[in-house]
C-alpha positions, 0 to 999 in steps of 0.5 A, a space after each residue: 551477315 551472320 557474323 555481324 549479327 553475332 557481334 552485335 548480340 555479343 556486344 549487347 550481352 556484354 553491356 547487359 552484364 556490365 549494367 547488372 553487375 555480372 560477376 564483377 564486385 562493385 565499389 561500396 563507396 560512391 564516386 564524388 560528382 565532378 565539378 562543372 566549373 573544373 571538368 578536368 580536376 582529378 577525383 580525390 581518392 576514397 578510403 574504403 570503410 571498415 567492415 561492419 562489426 556484428 552487434 553485441 547482445 545487450 547486457 541485462 543488468 538484472 540478469 544475475 538477480 534472478 533465481 532461488 527461493 525466499 522463505 519469509 516468516 509472517 506472524 499474521 494468519 491467512 484466512 482466505 484465498 479470495 482477494 475480493 474478501 481478504 485484502 483487509 487482512 495483512 495476513 492475506 494481502 501480504 501474499 495476495 499482492 503477488 498473485 492478483 493485480 488491481 485495475 490500476 495501482 497507487 503510489 504512496 503520494 496518491 498518484 495512480 499508475 497502470 496495472 491491469 489498465 492504463 489510467 487517466 484522471 481529470 484535474 478536477 477529480 470527477 473523471 477517471 478513465 481506465 483502458 485495458 493493457 495487454 496482460 495475461 493470467 497465470 493460466 495463459 489466458 489473455 485478460 479481457 474487458 469481460 474479466 475486468 468488468 466481472 471483477 468490478 461487479 463482484 466486489 461492488 456487489 458483495 459490499 455492504 450497502 453503506 460501503 456501496 453508497 460511500 464508494 459508488 453513489 452518484 457515479 456513472 459508468 460508461 464502457 466503450 471497447 477496452 475503456 471504462 470511464 467513471 464519472 462522479 457527480 461530486 468529488 469522492 475521495 473514498 471512490 478513488 482510494 477504495 477502487 484504485 488504492 494500494 489495498 483495494 479489493 478490486 483485484 482482477 480475476 477471470 470472469 469464469 472464476 467470478 461466475 463460479 463464485 457469484 454474487 447473489 441477491 441485491 438490486 441492480 443499479 443504473 450504473 450496472 452494479 449490484 447493491 446489497 448482494 452477497 457471495 455465498 462462497 469464497 474461492 476455495 481451490 488453489 486452481 481457482 486463485 488465478 491472477 495476472 500478478 508476477 507470481 502464481 499460487 502453488 499451495 495454500 494452508 494455515 502453515 504456509 503459502 507458496 508462490 512461484 514466478 508467473 512466466 506469463 507476467 510482463 513487467 510494466 516498464 512504464 512505471 519505472 521511477 514510481 515508489 512503493 507497490 507502483 514500481 515495476 515488479 521484477 519477480 527475481 525469486 523463482 519461488 517465495 514461501 511465506 511461513 506462518 509462525 504466530 509464536 514469538 519465541 518459536 519464530 525468533 529461534 527459527 530466525 537465529 537457526 537460519 530457517 527464514 530469510 526474514 522474520 521478527 524476533 523478540 527484543 531479548 533475542 535480537 543480539 543473537 539474530 545479529 550474531 547469526 548474520 542477519 541485518 537489523 532493519 526498521 520495518 517502517 511501521 505505520 502503527 502508533 499507540 495512544 488513548 481515546 476518550 469516551 465522549 459519547 453522550 451516554 458518558 456525559 456524567 464522566 469526569 472526562 466529559 470536561 475538556 479541562 480534565 482531558 487537557 490535564 491528562 495531555 499535559 501530565 503525560 510524558 509520552 517517551 516514558 510511556 513508550 519506554 515502558 513498552 520498548 525498554 529502549 529509548 532509541 526505539 521510541 518514535 514520538 509522533 502524535 500524527 494520524 498521517 505519516 510525516 511523508 504525507 503532503 498533509 503532515 503538519 505539526 499543529 498537534 505537537 506544537 500545543 501542550 503535547 508531551 510537555 510533562 508539565 505537572 503544574 499545568 496539569 494541576 491548573 486544568 484540574 482546578 478549572 474542572 473542579 476535579 475532586 478525585 472521581 475515578 476515571 475508568 481505563 479499559 485494557 486487555 490483559 497481557 497486551 501492549 495496551 496494558 503495558 502502556 497504561 502501566 507507564 501512564 497511570 503513575 504520571 496521572 496519579 502524581 497530579 492527583 488523577 485517580 485511575 481505575 483499571 478495567 482489565 478484560 481478556 482480549 476477546 472481550 476487549 475487542 467487543 467492549 471497546 466498541 461499545 460506549 456504554 460499557 462503563 469505560 472512560 479511556 480506551 487504549 489502541 494501536 492504530 495505523 496511520 495513513 499516507 495520503 488523505 487523512 479523511 480516509 482514516 476512519 479510526 482517528 480522523 472520522 472518529 469511529 473510536 471515541 465517539 467525538 463529534 463537534 461542529 469544528 470537526 464536521 466542517 473540517 471533514 466536509 472540506 476534506 471530503 469535497 475537495 480532491 486529495 492533495 488540493 490546497 483546500 483539502 490540506 487546509 481542511 486537515 489543518 482545521 481538523 488538527 486545531 479542533 483536536 488541540 482545542 477539544 482533546 478527543 484522544 492522545 497519540 504517543 507515537 510508535 516503537 520501532 518494529 525491526 525485521 531481521 533479514 539475511 545479510 546476503 539479501 538486497 532488500 528494497 521494500 519501502 515501509 511496512 513489509 508487504 511485498 517481496 518481488 524485487 528482493 534478490 540475493 547478492 
């Protein structure tokens, strides 16, 4: 009996081992089920699969681009470490863009892309919703909605009352968790550009830094923002200049700004394909130094000596820079040269108050000759009378198609006859030893040839800055260098809305109203700009010539992918 029980137990244990696999390896290839209709058909032999190959690590195509130092030269001085005060200056914004991020960012075509926040904008332009992304300040602290809201409050609170009204009047704000919804009572292109645009002051700082340099005074408004406040002290310590951008500030002085890569930064891969500042920021260089050198000769000599990776040089030293192994790159300037007419009511007795005099000046001037006096090289002259870039969706040729740059002396004299012009002097205000003076020297002989008398009012640069803003200082013509816009022309306070020249007319007012009350890029807004251009043709409040190409010289071992004006360096690397 015991023997039978033992045999039964042994059999059970054997069956259990077979069922569990035991020590015997099992086939990795399942047996095909038999066909019920052919029960005796032999199973096809199977081929054992190849052993799995270990996966190879993905190759980072950008791996070889990282490392090293860039030394970039700027002739623009810095004046503050506070982005809420300094973004209006090129000298400040050139390095601040690397340190501080905006709520969202804007591509050159006006499209909004994520930065600190993701963004959604309604088709009618009346609602913008931003939602906090996961990102970190350079000190390792995670960015929170408290930081975002404190930064918005600080920038808005320190704005002038007129600026506050232009941006925030009629805008309600709703905060829900990590989302802020801005609702506008009417289309406001100034709101989108000022709060979300590329040069926006609305950079995100830690709340504790906003609290350390607070807004004082002013009045709290219904949308939770202070109107009419001020900030007594800007950021004054490097340790407080904390942002969430691809670099962090290492040192700051009047001579140079030094930045090192922020290892807490995460590249926004979803922005791949965006242009300009909206494209992903790779932060290839370990360190970026921006050297401040205001002296053109000293700067040129340092470039030729190889001290800078990038810098502008004087025309006379360009051949030497090229011989030293530098690439000559068009900076893609957005500045243009021109003149404006003083059309203020206080200057109504001036000859230029007569539109035919202004048309005579437009007809007489050879814009290429004017710029040639400035550049000395015809190939460097870009003739464009447009307040917007030619890549802008607003660009048209209405101004250039109507008596612009025709150098028609006979037509100019016809206009002078219509105006009954008798040689009364026209006063042209210029600063001494400046390209505006050079422009005047190029244009005046052309005007004298048709019988227009010009009296030069030459002042020092400091006085010119004040006099040109006052229509009652006795000048009829002023010269300027003015920056073009790439999105909505109505944002161009210098030319389009006419703060220089004191030009006012019903046609201009109606055109600006159309641009301001329709979403940027809409058919109605673009039509408004066309009507504005026609008013310029009819009333001649100013005359734009174009620009002279500004070249930057860049070391030949650098891969340079910055579009347009030089203002950021995070995606530049050495070959």
